[in-house]
PDB file of N, H, CA, C and O in Angstrom:
ATOM      1  N   UNK A   1     -14.712  -2.908   9.619  1.00  0.00           N
ATOM      2  CA  UNK A   1     -14.488  -1.490   9.701  1.00  0.00           C
ATOM      3  C   UNK A   1     -14.992  -0.837   8.422  1.00  0.00           C
ATOM      4  O   UNK A   1     -14.676  -1.285   7.319  1.00  0.00           O
ATOM      5  N   UNK A   2     -15.772   0.219   8.575  1.00  0.00           N
ATOM      6  H   UNK A   2     -16.029   0.583   9.471  1.00  0.00           H
ATOM      7  CA  UNK A   2     -16.243   0.988   7.437  1.00  0.00           C
ATOM      8  C   UNK A   2     -15.436   2.273   7.365  1.00  0.00           C
ATOM      9  O   UNK A   2     -15.173   2.917   8.381  1.00  0.00           O
ATOM     10  N   UNK A   3     -15.047   2.635   6.150  1.00  0.00           N
ATOM     11  H   UNK A   3     -15.260   2.111   5.325  1.00  0.00           H
ATOM     12  CA  UNK A   3     -14.231   3.824   5.932  1.00  0.00           C
ATOM     13  C   UNK A   3     -14.863   4.723   4.890  1.00  0.00           C
ATOM     14  O   UNK A   3     -15.588   4.250   4.015  1.00  0.00           O
ATOM     15  N   UNK A   4     -14.594   6.014   4.978  1.00  0.00           N
ATOM     16  H   UNK A   4     -14.005   6.398   5.689  1.00  0.00           H
ATOM     17  CA  UNK A   4     -15.100   6.948   3.975  1.00  0.00           C
ATOM     18  C   UNK A   4     -14.219   6.984   2.736  1.00  0.00           C
ATOM     19  O   UNK A   4     -14.614   7.547   1.716  1.00  0.00           O
ATOM     20  N   UNK A   5     -13.046   6.400   2.808  1.00  0.00           N
ATOM     21  H   UNK A   5     -12.725   5.943   3.638  1.00  0.00           H
ATOM     22  CA  UNK A   5     -12.137   6.391   1.659  1.00  0.00           C
ATOM     23  C   UNK A   5     -12.738   5.545   0.548  1.00  0.00           C
ATOM     24  O   UNK A   5     -13.029   4.366   0.749  1.00  0.00           O
ATOM     25  N   UNK A   6     -12.925   6.141  -0.622  1.00  0.00           N
ATOM     26  H   UNK A   6     -12.688   7.099  -0.786  1.00  0.00           H
ATOM     27  CA  UNK A   6     -13.568   5.434  -1.733  1.00  0.00           C
ATOM     28  C   UNK A   6     -12.602   4.552  -2.511  1.00  0.00           C
ATOM     29  O   UNK A   6     -13.005   3.513  -3.034  1.00  0.00           O
ATOM     30  N   UNK A   7     -11.352   4.940  -2.596  1.00  0.00           N
ATOM     31  H   UNK A   7     -11.025   5.784  -2.172  1.00  0.00           H
ATOM     32  CA  UNK A   7     -10.378   4.180  -3.369  1.00  0.00           C
ATOM     33  C   UNK A   7      -9.751   3.107  -2.491  1.00  0.00           C
ATOM     34  O   UNK A   7      -8.765   3.353  -1.796  1.00  0.00           O
ATOM     35  N   UNK A   8     -10.336   1.915  -2.532  1.00  0.00           N
ATOM     36  H   UNK A   8     -11.137   1.715  -3.097  1.00  0.00           H
ATOM     37  CA  UNK A   8      -9.872   0.791  -1.730  1.00  0.00           C
ATOM     38  C   UNK A   8      -9.468  -0.328  -2.684  1.00  0.00           C
ATOM     39  O   UNK A   8     -10.307  -0.886  -3.391  1.00  0.00           O
ATOM     40  N   UNK A   9      -8.180  -0.650  -2.697  1.00  0.00           N
ATOM     41  H   UNK A   9      -7.498  -0.197  -2.122  1.00  0.00           H
ATOM     42  CA  UNK A   9      -7.620  -1.586  -3.663  1.00  0.00           C
ATOM     43  C   UNK A   9      -7.036  -2.795  -2.946  1.00  0.00           C
ATOM     44  O   UNK A   9      -6.041  -2.661  -2.234  1.00  0.00           O
ATOM     45  N   UNK A  10      -7.635  -3.983  -3.119  1.00  0.00           N
ATOM     46  H   UNK A  10      -8.443  -4.092  -3.698  1.00  0.00           H
ATOM     47  CA  UNK A  10      -7.094  -5.172  -2.469  1.00  0.00           C
ATOM     48  C   UNK A  10      -5.826  -5.657  -3.161  1.00  0.00           C
ATOM     49  O   UNK A  10      -5.688  -5.547  -4.379  1.00  0.00           O
ATOM     50  N   UNK A  11      -4.910  -6.190  -2.374  1.00  0.00           N
ATOM     51  H   UNK A  11      -5.022  -6.280  -1.385  1.00  0.00           H
ATOM     52  CA  UNK A  11      -3.664  -6.689  -2.945  1.00  0.00           C
ATOM     53  C   UNK A  11      -2.881  -7.497  -1.937  1.00  0.00           C
ATOM     54  O   UNK A  11      -3.361  -7.813  -0.848  1.00  0.00           O
ATOM     55  N   UNK A  12      -1.639  -7.831  -2.335  1.00  0.00           N
ATOM     56  H   UNK A  12      -1.250  -7.575  -3.220  1.00  0.00           H
ATOM     57  CA  UNK A  12      -0.752  -8.657  -1.522  1.00  0.00           C
ATOM     58  C   UNK A  12       0.615  -8.003  -1.444  1.00  0.00           C
ATOM     59  O   UNK A  12       1.164  -7.573  -2.459  1.00  0.00           O
ATOM     60  N   UNK A  13       1.166  -7.928  -0.238  1.00  0.00           N
ATOM     61  H   UNK A  13       0.720  -8.277   0.586  1.00  0.00           H
ATOM     62  CA  UNK A  13       2.502  -7.353  -0.051  1.00  0.00           C
ATOM     63  C   UNK A  13       3.524  -8.231  -0.774  1.00  0.00           C
ATOM     64  O   UNK A  13       3.564  -9.444  -0.571  1.00  0.00           O
ATOM     65  N   UNK A  14       4.351  -7.606  -1.620  1.00  0.00           N
ATOM     66  H   UNK A  14       4.319  -6.620  -1.785  1.00  0.00           H
ATOM     67  CA  UNK A  14       5.387  -8.352  -2.344  1.00  0.00           C
ATOM     68  C   UNK A  14       6.777  -8.082  -1.812  1.00  0.00           C
ATOM     69  O   UNK A  14       7.663  -8.926  -1.945  1.00  0.00           O
ATOM     70  N   UNK A  15       6.988  -6.909  -1.206  1.00  0.00           N
ATOM     71  H   UNK A  15       6.268  -6.224  -1.098  1.00  0.00           H
ATOM     72  CA  UNK A  15       8.295  -6.632  -0.608  1.00  0.00           C
ATOM     73  C   UNK A  15       8.188  -5.505   0.396  1.00  0.00           C
ATOM     74  O   UNK A  15       7.327  -4.631   0.299  1.00  0.00           O
ATOM     75  N   UNK A  16       9.093  -5.552   1.367  1.00  0.00           N
ATOM     76  H   UNK A  16       9.792  -6.263   1.446  1.00  0.00           H
ATOM     77  CA  UNK A  16       9.195  -4.495   2.374  1.00  0.00           C
ATOM     78  C   UNK A  16      10.667  -4.165   2.532  1.00  0.00           C
ATOM     79  O   UNK A  16      11.478  -5.042   2.830  1.00  0.00           O
ATOM     80  N   UNK A  17      11.010  -2.906   2.334  1.00  0.00           N
ATOM     81  H   UNK A  17      10.351  -2.193   2.091  1.00  0.00           H
ATOM     82  CA  UNK A  17      12.374  -2.430   2.529  1.00  0.00           C
ATOM     83  C   UNK A  17      12.345  -1.464   3.707  1.00  0.00           C
ATOM     84  O   UNK A  17      11.733  -0.399   3.631  1.00  0.00           O
ATOM     85  N   UNK A  18      13.006  -1.840   4.789  1.00  0.00           N
ATOM     86  H   UNK A  18      13.503  -2.706   4.850  1.00  0.00           H
ATOM     87  CA  UNK A  18      12.959  -1.007   5.983  1.00  0.00           C
ATOM     88  C   UNK A  18      14.232  -0.199   6.146  1.00  0.00           C
ATOM     89  O   UNK A  18      15.339  -0.672   5.891  1.00  0.00           O
ATOM     90  N   UNK A  19      14.035   1.028   6.576  1.00  0.00           N
ATOM     91  H   UNK A  19      13.135   1.412   6.783  1.00  0.00           H
ATOM     92  CA  UNK A  19      15.140   1.898   6.939  1.00  0.00           C
ATOM     93  C   UNK A  19      15.110   2.088   8.445  1.00  0.00           C
ATOM     94  O   UNK A  19      14.493   1.305   9.167  1.00  0.00           O
ATOM     95  N   UNK A  20      15.775   3.125   8.911  1.00  0.00           N
ATOM     96  H   UNK A  20      16.277   3.761   8.324  1.00  0.00           H
ATOM     97  CA  UNK A  20      15.820   3.368  10.349  1.00  0.00           C
ATOM     98  C   UNK A  20      14.456   3.760  10.909  1.00  0.00           C
ATOM     99  O   UNK A  20      14.056   3.276  11.968  1.00  0.00           O
ATOM    100  N   UNK A  21      13.742   4.632  10.202  1.00  0.00           N
ATOM    101  H   UNK A  21      14.066   5.025   9.342  1.00  0.00           H
ATOM    102  CA  UNK A  21      12.438   5.093  10.697  1.00  0.00           C
ATOM    103  C   UNK A  21      11.288   4.766   9.749  1.00  0.00           C
ATOM    104  O   UNK A  21      10.148   4.614  10.189  1.00  0.00           O
ATOM    105  N   UNK A  22      11.573   4.657   8.465  1.00  0.00           N
ATOM    106  H   UNK A  22      12.498   4.781   8.107  1.00  0.00           H
ATOM    107  CA  UNK A  22      10.530   4.456   7.455  1.00  0.00           C
ATOM    108  C   UNK A  22      10.702   3.109   6.759  1.00  0.00           C
ATOM    109  O   UNK A  22      11.752   2.471   6.836  1.00  0.00           O
ATOM    110  N   UNK A  23       9.624   2.698   6.070  1.00  0.00           N
ATOM    111  H   UNK A  23       8.771   3.217   6.007  1.00  0.00           H
ATOM    112  CA  UNK A  23       9.655   1.468   5.279  1.00  0.00           C
ATOM    113  C   UNK A  23       8.946   1.722   3.956  1.00  0.00           C
ATOM    114  O   UNK A  23       8.002   2.509   3.886  1.00  0.00           O
ATOM    115  N   UNK A  24       9.407   1.054   2.917  1.00  0.00           N
ATOM    116  H   UNK A  24      10.174   0.415   2.974  1.00  0.00           H
ATOM    117  CA  UNK A  24       8.764   1.103   1.607  1.00  0.00           C
ATOM    118  C   UNK A  24       8.107  -0.252   1.390  1.00  0.00           C
ATOM    119  O   UNK A  24       8.777  -1.285   1.378  1.00  0.00           O
ATOM    120  N   UNK A  25       6.787  -0.237   1.220  1.00  0.00           N
ATOM    121  H   UNK A  25       6.243   0.602   1.230  1.00  0.00           H
ATOM    122  CA  UNK A  25       6.015  -1.470   1.071  1.00  0.00           C
ATOM    123  C   UNK A  25       5.454  -1.514  -0.342  1.00  0.00           C
ATOM    124  O   UNK A  25       4.747  -0.600  -0.768  1.00  0.00           O
ATOM    125  N   UNK A  26       5.773  -2.583  -1.067  1.00  0.00           N
ATOM    126  H   UNK A  26       6.346  -3.326  -0.721  1.00  0.00           H
ATOM    127  CA  UNK A  26       5.244  -2.768  -2.422  1.00  0.00           C
ATOM    128  C   UNK A  26       4.114  -3.784  -2.355  1.00  0.00           C
ATOM    129  O   UNK A  26       4.222  -4.823  -1.704  1.00  0.00           O
ATOM    130  N   UNK A  27       3.012  -3.451  -3.057  1.00  0.00           N
ATOM    131  H   UNK A  27       2.925  -2.607  -3.587  1.00  0.00           H
ATOM    132  CA  UNK A  27       1.816  -4.283  -3.043  1.00  0.00           C
ATOM    133  C   UNK A  27       1.408  -4.594  -4.480  1.00  0.00           C
ATOM    134  O   UNK A  27       1.268  -3.687  -5.301  1.00  0.00           O
ATOM    135  N   UNK A  28       1.218  -5.877  -4.782  1.00  0.00           N
ATOM    136  H   UNK A  28       1.331  -6.614  -4.115  1.00  0.00           H
ATOM    137  CA  UNK A  28       0.679  -6.308  -6.071  1.00  0.00           C
ATOM    138  C   UNK A  28      -0.841  -6.265  -5.956  1.00  0.00           C
ATOM    139  O   UNK A  28      -1.425  -6.951  -5.117  1.00  0.00           O
ATOM    140  N   UNK A  29      -1.475  -5.461  -6.799  1.00  0.00           N
ATOM    141  H   UNK A  29      -1.000  -4.904  -7.480  1.00  0.00           H
ATOM    142  CA  UNK A  29      -2.923  -5.318  -6.753  1.00  0.00           C
ATOM    143  C   UNK A  29      -3.597  -6.543  -7.367  1.00  0.00           C
ATOM    144  O   UNK A  29      -3.110  -7.110  -8.345  1.00  0.00           O
ATOM    145  N   UNK A  30      -4.717  -6.936  -6.783  1.00  0.00           N
ATOM    146  H   UNK A  30      -5.112  -6.475  -5.988  1.00  0.00           H
ATOM    147  CA  UNK A  30      -5.473  -8.076  -7.291  1.00  0.00           C
ATOM    148  C   UNK A  30      -6.030  -7.779  -8.680  1.00  0.00           C
ATOM    149  O   UNK A  30      -6.431  -6.651  -8.968  1.00  0.00           O
ATOM    150  N   UNK A  31      -6.050  -8.788  -9.530  1.00  0.00           N
ATOM    151  H   UNK A  31      -5.724  -9.704  -9.297  1.00  0.00           H
ATOM    152  CA  UNK A  31      -6.738  -8.717 -10.806  1.00  0.00           C
ATOM    153  C   UNK A  31      -6.164  -7.782 -11.843  1.00  0.00           C
ATOM    154  O   UNK A  31      -6.913  -7.004 -12.434  1.00  0.00           O
ATOM    155  N   UNK A  32      -4.888  -7.822 -12.087  1.00  0.00           N
ATOM    156  H   UNK A  32      -4.279  -8.454 -11.607  1.00  0.00           H
ATOM    157  CA  UNK A  32      -4.402  -6.980 -13.156  1.00  0.00           C
ATOM    158  C   UNK A  32      -2.903  -6.870 -13.258  1.00  0.00           C
ATOM    159  O   UNK A  32      -2.397  -6.340 -14.247  1.00  0.00           O
ATOM    160  N   UNK A  33      -2.174  -7.351 -12.272  1.00  0.00           N
ATOM    161  H   UNK A  33      -2.585  -7.782 -11.468  1.00  0.00           H
ATOM    162  CA  UNK A  33      -0.729  -7.328 -12.355  1.00  0.00           C
ATOM    163  C   UNK A  33      -0.089  -5.986 -12.072  1.00  0.00           C
ATOM    164  O   UNK A  33       1.129  -5.853 -12.192  1.00  0.00           O
ATOM    165  N   UNK A  34      -0.877  -4.982 -11.698  1.00  0.00           N
ATOM    166  H   UNK A  34      -1.866  -5.089 -11.601  1.00  0.00           H
ATOM    167  CA  UNK A  34      -0.297  -3.685 -11.367  1.00  0.00           C
ATOM    168  C   UNK A  34       0.155  -3.683  -9.920  1.00  0.00           C
ATOM    169  O   UNK A  34      -0.321  -4.473  -9.104  1.00  0.00           O
ATOM    170  N   UNK A  35       1.083  -2.781  -9.610  1.00  0.00           N
ATOM    171  H   UNK A  35       1.469  -2.140 -10.272  1.00  0.00           H
ATOM    172  CA  UNK A  35       1.544  -2.679  -8.230  1.00  0.00           C
ATOM    173  C   UNK A  35       1.511  -1.227  -7.779  1.00  0.00           C
ATOM    174  O   UNK A  35       1.456  -0.302  -8.590  1.00  0.00           O
ATOM    175  N   UNK A  36       1.545  -1.055  -6.479  1.00  0.00           N
ATOM    176  H   UNK A  36       1.589  -1.806  -5.820  1.00  0.00           H
ATOM    177  CA  UNK A  36       1.557   0.277  -5.876  1.00  0.00           C
ATOM    178  C   UNK A  36       2.535   0.241  -4.711  1.00  0.00           C
ATOM    179  O   UNK A  36       2.704  -0.788  -4.057  1.00  0.00           O
ATOM    180  N   UNK A  37       3.175   1.374  -4.463  1.00  0.00           N
ATOM    181  H   UNK A  37       3.038   2.209  -4.995  1.00  0.00           H
ATOM    182  CA  UNK A  37       4.177   1.472  -3.410  1.00  0.00           C
ATOM    183  C   UNK A  37       3.714   2.464  -2.360  1.00  0.00           C
ATOM    184  O   UNK A  37       3.194   3.533  -2.682  1.00  0.00           O
ATOM    185  N   UNK A  38       3.911   2.095  -1.093  1.00  0.00           N
ATOM    186  H   UNK A  38       4.333   1.227  -0.832  1.00  0.00           H
ATOM    187  CA  UNK A  38       3.545   2.968   0.017  1.00  0.00           C
ATOM    188  C   UNK A  38       4.746   3.170   0.921  1.00  0.00           C
ATOM    189  O   UNK A  38       5.470   2.222   1.224  1.00  0.00           O
ATOM    190  N   UNK A  39       4.960   4.408   1.353  1.00  0.00           N
ATOM    191  H   UNK A  39       4.372   5.179   1.107  1.00  0.00           H
ATOM    192  CA  UNK A  39       5.978   4.705   2.354  1.00  0.00           C
ATOM    193  C   UNK A  39       5.266   4.919   3.680  1.00  0.00           C
ATOM    194  O   UNK A  39       4.465   5.841   3.827  1.00  0.00           O
ATOM    195  N   UNK A  40       5.569   4.053   4.649  1.00  0.00           N
ATOM    196  H   UNK A  40       6.220   3.303   4.530  1.00  0.00           H
ATOM    197  CA  UNK A  40       4.957   4.145   5.975  1.00  0.00           C
ATOM    198  C   UNK A  40       6.052   4.012   7.023  1.00  0.00           C
ATOM    199  O   UNK A  40       7.191   3.680   6.694  1.00  0.00           O
ATOM    200  N   UNK A  41       5.719   4.266   8.261  1.00  0.00           N
ATOM    201  H   UNK A  41       4.793   4.536   8.528  1.00  0.00           H
ATOM    202  CA  UNK A  41       6.727   4.144   9.301  1.00  0.00           C
ATOM    203  C   UNK A  41       7.065   2.677   9.543  1.00  0.00           C
ATOM    204  O   UNK A  41       6.252   1.783   9.309  1.00  0.00           O
ATOM    205  N   UNK A  42       8.270   2.462  10.011  1.00  0.00           N
ATOM    206  H   UNK A  42       8.930   3.188  10.201  1.00  0.00           H
ATOM    207  CA  UNK A  42       8.700   1.101  10.364  1.00  0.00           C
ATOM    208  C   UNK A  42       7.809   0.557  11.479  1.00  0.00           C
ATOM    209  O   UNK A  42       7.470  -0.626  11.501  1.00  0.00           O
ATOM    210  N   UNK A  43       7.435   1.445  12.406  1.00  0.00           N
ATOM    211  H   UNK A  43       7.709   2.406  12.389  1.00  0.00           H
ATOM    212  CA  UNK A  43       6.557   1.048  13.504  1.00  0.00           C
ATOM    213  C   UNK A  43       5.203   0.565  12.983  1.00  0.00           C
ATOM    214  O   UNK A  43       4.639  -0.386  13.524  1.00  0.00           O
ATOM    215  N   UNK A  44       4.672   1.213  11.932  1.00  0.00           N
ATOM    216  H   UNK A  44       5.130   1.985  11.493  1.00  0.00           H
ATOM    217  CA  UNK A  44       3.395   0.797  11.345  1.00  0.00           C
ATOM    218  C   UNK A  44       3.510  -0.604  10.742  1.00  0.00           C
ATOM    219  O   UNK A  44       2.586  -1.408  10.860  1.00  0.00           O
ATOM    220  N   UNK A  45       4.636  -0.894  10.098  1.00  0.00           N
ATOM    221  H   UNK A  45       5.386  -0.240  10.002  1.00  0.00           H
ATOM    222  CA  UNK A  45       4.860  -2.235   9.538  1.00  0.00           C
ATOM    223  C   UNK A  45       4.769  -3.272  10.647  1.00  0.00           C
ATOM    224  O   UNK A  45       4.118  -4.307  10.502  1.00  0.00           O
ATOM    225  N   UNK A  46       5.437  -2.974  11.759  1.00  0.00           N
ATOM    226  H   UNK A  46       5.967  -2.134  11.877  1.00  0.00           H
ATOM    227  CA  UNK A  46       5.430  -3.912  12.887  1.00  0.00           C
ATOM    228  C   UNK A  46       4.047  -4.020  13.517  1.00  0.00           C
ATOM    229  O   UNK A  46       3.585  -5.124  13.807  1.00  0.00           O
ATOM    230  N   UNK A  47       3.377  -2.881  13.732  1.00  0.00           N
ATOM    231  H   UNK A  47       3.753  -1.984  13.497  1.00  0.00           H
ATOM    232  CA  UNK A  47       2.045  -2.879  14.344  1.00  0.00           C
ATOM    233  C   UNK A  47       1.028  -3.649  13.513  1.00  0.00           C
ATOM    234  O   UNK A  47       0.168  -4.341  14.058  1.00  0.00           O
ATOM    235  N   UNK A  48       1.129  -3.526  12.186  1.00  0.00           N
ATOM    236  H   UNK A  48       1.827  -2.964  11.743  1.00  0.00           H
ATOM    237  CA  UNK A  48       0.190  -4.215  11.287  1.00  0.00           C
ATOM    238  C   UNK A  48       0.585  -5.667  11.020  1.00  0.00           C
ATOM    239  O   UNK A  48      -0.190  -6.426  10.437  1.00  0.00           O
ATOM    240  N   UNK A  49       1.784  -6.050  11.444  1.00  0.00           N
ATOM    241  H   UNK A  49       2.413  -5.433  11.917  1.00  0.00           H
ATOM    242  CA  UNK A  49       2.251  -7.420  11.206  1.00  0.00           C
ATOM    243  C   UNK A  49       2.485  -7.700   9.734  1.00  0.00           C
ATOM    244  O   UNK A  49       2.255  -8.818   9.273  1.00  0.00           O
ATOM    245  N   UNK A  50       2.942  -6.694   8.983  1.00  0.00           N
ATOM    246  H   UNK A  50       3.128  -5.785   9.357  1.00  0.00           H
ATOM    247  CA  UNK A  50       3.136  -6.865   7.546  1.00  0.00           C
ATOM    248  C   UNK A  50       4.354  -7.719   7.242  1.00  0.00           C
ATOM    249  O   UNK A  50       5.383  -7.620   7.910  1.00  0.00           O
ATOM    250  N   UNK A  51       4.222  -8.556   6.229  1.00  0.00           N
ATOM    251  H   UNK A  51       3.386  -8.636   5.686  1.00  0.00           H
ATOM    252  CA  UNK A  51       5.308  -9.392   5.721  1.00  0.00           C
ATOM    253  C   UNK A  51       4.960  -9.728   4.281  1.00  0.00           C
ATOM    254  O   UNK A  51       3.820  -9.539   3.857  1.00  0.00           O
ATOM    255  N   UNK A  52       5.935 -10.225   3.525  1.00  0.00           N
ATOM    256  H   UNK A  52       6.861 -10.379   3.869  1.00  0.00           H
ATOM    257  CA  UNK A  52       5.635 -10.658   2.157  1.00  0.00           C
ATOM    258  C   UNK A  52       4.529 -11.698   2.205  1.00  0.00           C
ATOM    259  O   UNK A  52       4.567 -12.628   3.011  1.00  0.00           O
ATOM    260  N   UNK A  53       3.538 -11.528   1.328  1.00  0.00           N
ATOM    261  H   UNK A  53       3.507 -10.772   0.674  1.00  0.00           H
ATOM    262  CA  UNK A  53       2.410 -12.452   1.273  1.00  0.00           C
ATOM    263  C   UNK A  53       1.199 -12.013   2.070  1.00  0.00           C
ATOM    264  O   UNK A  53       0.134 -12.619   1.952  1.00  0.00           O
ATOM    265  N   UNK A  54       1.337 -10.961   2.890  1.00  0.00           N
ATOM    266  H   UNK A  54       2.202 -10.469   2.987  1.00  0.00           H
ATOM    267  CA  UNK A  54       0.199 -10.459   3.669  1.00  0.00           C
ATOM    268  C   UNK A  54      -0.829  -9.827   2.740  1.00  0.00           C
ATOM    269  O   UNK A  54      -0.489  -8.995   1.899  1.00  0.00           O
ATOM    270  N   UNK A  55      -2.090 -10.229   2.898  1.00  0.00           N
ATOM    271  H   UNK A  55      -2.366 -10.904   3.582  1.00  0.00           H
ATOM    272  CA  UNK A  55      -3.189  -9.613   2.154  1.00  0.00           C
ATOM    273  C   UNK A  55      -3.513  -8.277   2.811  1.00  0.00           C
ATOM    274  O   UNK A  55      -3.673  -8.204   4.029  1.00  0.00           O
ATOM    275  N   UNK A  56      -3.608  -7.224   2.011  1.00  0.00           N
ATOM    276  H   UNK A  56      -3.478  -7.283   1.021  1.00  0.00           H
ATOM    277  CA  UNK A  56      -3.883  -5.882   2.521  1.00  0.00           C
ATOM    278  C   UNK A  56      -4.904  -5.182   1.628  1.00  0.00           C
ATOM    279  O   UNK A  56      -5.194  -5.634   0.520  1.00  0.00           O
ATOM    280  N   UNK A  57      -5.435  -4.086   2.122  1.00  0.00           N
ATOM    281  H   UNK A  57      -5.199  -3.718   3.022  1.00  0.00           H
ATOM    282  CA  UNK A  57      -6.242  -3.194   1.307  1.00  0.00           C
ATOM    283  C   UNK A  57      -5.519  -1.860   1.271  1.00  0.00           C
ATOM    284  O   UNK A  57      -5.265  -1.250   2.310  1.00  0.00           O
ATOM    285  N   UNK A  58      -5.189  -1.413   0.065  1.00  0.00           N
ATOM    286  H   UNK A  58      -5.395  -1.908  -0.778  1.00  0.00           H
ATOM    287  CA  UNK A  58      -4.533  -0.123  -0.123  1.00  0.00           C
ATOM    288  C   UNK A  58      -5.624   0.935  -0.150  1.00  0.00           C
ATOM    289  O   UNK A  58      -6.563   0.851  -0.942  1.00  0.00           O
ATOM    290  N   UNK A  59      -5.497   1.935   0.720  1.00  0.00           N
ATOM    291  H   UNK A  59      -4.734   2.004   1.363  1.00  0.00           H
ATOM    292  CA  UNK A  59      -6.468   3.019   0.788  1.00  0.00           C
ATOM    293  C   UNK A  59      -5.823   4.270   0.225  1.00  0.00           C
ATOM    294  O   UNK A  59      -4.758   4.683   0.684  1.00  0.00           O
ATOM    295  N   UNK A  60      -6.468   4.885  -0.777  1.00  0.00           N
ATOM    296  H   UNK A  60      -7.333   4.550  -1.150  1.00  0.00           H
ATOM    297  CA  UNK A  60      -5.909   6.077  -1.413  1.00  0.00           C
ATOM    298  C   UNK A  60      -6.862   7.237  -1.181  1.00  0.00           C
ATOM    299  O   UNK A  60      -8.003   7.224  -1.644  1.00  0.00           O
ATOM    300  N   UNK A  61      -6.382   8.234  -0.462  1.00  0.00           N
ATOM    301  H   UNK A  61      -5.456   8.245  -0.086  1.00  0.00           H
ATOM    302  CA  UNK A  61      -7.173   9.442  -0.223  1.00  0.00           C
ATOM    303  C   UNK A  61      -6.249  10.616  -0.502  1.00  0.00           C
ATOM    304  O   UNK A  61      -5.215  10.768   0.149  1.00  0.00           O
ATOM    305  N   UNK A  62      -6.616  11.433  -1.454  1.00  0.00           N
ATOM    306  H   UNK A  62      -7.456  11.310  -1.982  1.00  0.00           H
ATOM    307  CA  UNK A  62      -5.730  12.504  -1.868  1.00  0.00           C
ATOM    308  C   UNK A  62      -6.535  13.734  -2.244  1.00  0.00           C
ATOM    309  O   UNK A  62      -7.660  13.636  -2.735  1.00  0.00           O
ATOM    310  N   UNK A  63      -5.947  14.877  -2.010  1.00  0.00           N
ATOM    311  H   UNK A  63      -5.034  14.957  -1.612  1.00  0.00           H
ATOM    312  CA  UNK A  63      -6.601  16.107  -2.428  1.00  0.00           C
ATOM    313  C   UNK A  63      -6.281  16.427  -3.880  1.00  0.00           C
ATOM    314  O   UNK A  63      -6.907  17.301  -4.480  1.00  0.00           O
ATOM    315  N   UNK A  64      -5.314  15.728  -4.441  1.00  0.00           N
ATOM    316  H   UNK A  64      -4.804  15.018  -3.954  1.00  0.00           H
ATOM    317  CA  UNK A  64      -4.935  15.958  -5.840  1.00  0.00           C
ATOM    318  C   UNK A  64      -4.640  14.631  -6.519  1.00  0.00           C
ATOM    319  O   UNK A  64      -3.842  13.838  -6.018  1.00  0.00           O
ATOM    320  N   UNK A  65      -5.273  14.389  -7.644  1.00  0.00           N
ATOM    321  H   UNK A  65      -5.921  15.033  -8.050  1.00  0.00           H
ATOM    322  CA  UNK A  65      -5.022  13.210  -8.457  1.00  0.00           C
ATOM    323  C   UNK A  65      -4.660  13.704  -9.848  1.00  0.00           C
ATOM    324  O   UNK A  65      -5.430  14.440 -10.465  1.00  0.00           O
ATOM    325  N   UNK A  66      -3.503  13.309 -10.343  1.00  0.00           N
ATOM    326  H   UNK A  66      -2.878  12.711  -9.842  1.00  0.00           H
ATOM    327  CA  UNK A  66      -3.021  13.767 -11.646  1.00  0.00           C
ATOM    328  C   UNK A  66      -3.168  12.653 -12.673  1.00  0.00           C
ATOM    329  O   UNK A  66      -2.869  11.496 -12.375  1.00  0.00           O
ATOM    330  N   UNK A  67      -3.617  12.978 -13.855  1.00  0.00           N
ATOM    331  H   UNK A  67      -3.860  13.918 -14.096  1.00  0.00           H
ATOM    332  CA  UNK A  67      -3.747  12.030 -14.955  1.00  0.00           C
ATOM    333  C   UNK A  67      -2.793  12.399 -16.071  1.00  0.00           C
ATOM    334  O   UNK A  67      -2.452  13.569 -16.245  1.00  0.00           O
ATOM    335  N   UNK A  68      -2.364  11.406 -16.825  1.00  0.00           N
ATOM    336  H   UNK A  68      -2.641  10.456 -16.684  1.00  0.00           H
ATOM    337  CA  UNK A  68      -1.502  11.663 -17.983  1.00  0.00           C
ATOM    338  C   UNK A  68      -1.935  10.807 -19.156  1.00  0.00           C
ATOM    339  O   UNK A  68      -2.471   9.715 -18.969  1.00  0.00           O
ATOM    340  N   UNK A  69      -1.709  11.293 -20.352  1.00  0.00           N
ATOM    341  H   UNK A  69      -1.273  12.180 -20.504  1.00  0.00           H
ATOM    342  CA  UNK A  69      -2.010  10.546 -21.568  1.00  0.00           C
ATOM    343  C   UNK A  69      -0.846  10.693 -22.540  1.00  0.00           C
ATOM    344  O   UNK A  69      -0.044  11.621 -22.435  1.00  0.00           O
ATOM    345  N   UNK A  70      -0.768   9.773 -23.474  1.00  0.00           N
ATOM    346  H   UNK A  70      -1.419   9.019 -23.559  1.00  0.00           H
ATOM    347  CA  UNK A  70       0.264   9.847 -24.522  1.00  0.00           C
ATOM    348  C   UNK A  70      -0.341  10.305 -25.812  1.00  0.00           C
ATOM    349  O   UNK A  70       0.364  10.431 -26.813  1.00  0.00           O
TER     350      UNK A  70
END
């Protein structure tokens, strides 16, 4: 599958916390020890077959990206 989303980050699911309708999925990004968290529907978790250890690609598409410095 080809996508127009430029920010594609490979990683591995480290945890999934499910609620009644939504789930919080934490992903450890490859090559750096950083992680990212995604809130998706519980149905999406089931449809994608997500579980701890699943290899995924995190797709980031946003109209606003904020940067910070110290």
